[in-house]
C-alpha positions, 0 to 999 in steps of 0.5 A, spaced: 634 165 372 627 168 370 623 174 369 623 178 376 616 181 375 610 181 370 604 186 371 600 180 373 605 177 378 606 184 381 598 186 382 598 179 385 603 180 390 601 187 391 594 184 393 597 179 398 601 184 401 595 189 402 599 194 398 595 196 392 596 203 394 603 202 391 600 201 384 600 209 383 608 209 384 612 211 378 616 204 378 609 200 378 606 205 373 611 204 368 611 196 369 603 196 368 604 201 362 609 196 359 615 202 359 620 197 362 623 191 359 623 184 363 629 183 367 633 176 368 634 175 375 640 176 378 645 171 382 648 166 377 645 170 371 650 176 373 655 171 375 655 168 369 656 174 365 662 176 369 665 170 368 664 171 360 666 178 360 672 177 365 674 170 362 674 166 368 673 159 368 669 157 375 663 161 378 667 161 384 672 166 381 666 172 381 662 169 386 663 168 394 661 162 396 662 155 400 666 150 396 667 143 398 675 141 399 675 137 393 673 143 389 678 147 392 683 143 391 682 142 384 681 149 383 688 150 386 691 145 382 689 148 376 691 155 378 684 158 379 683 162 385 676 162 388 674 167 392 
């Protein structure tokens, strides 16, 4: 998890991508003018929040993935239904 983009990193990325013209777009302007909060990256952060809100015991109950057979067996033994 981490900050998706800061003013500095956005400017650097736009320069690398030769897309500095995007600085004038509404989202970019809002970020540069400190009108948007920093956000936490998705993925495991969203999954943890879903686990908390839904009262789940294993991340596999809210996020599809590939699990080792031993993990699948252990979850089945504990009546945890992974995706």
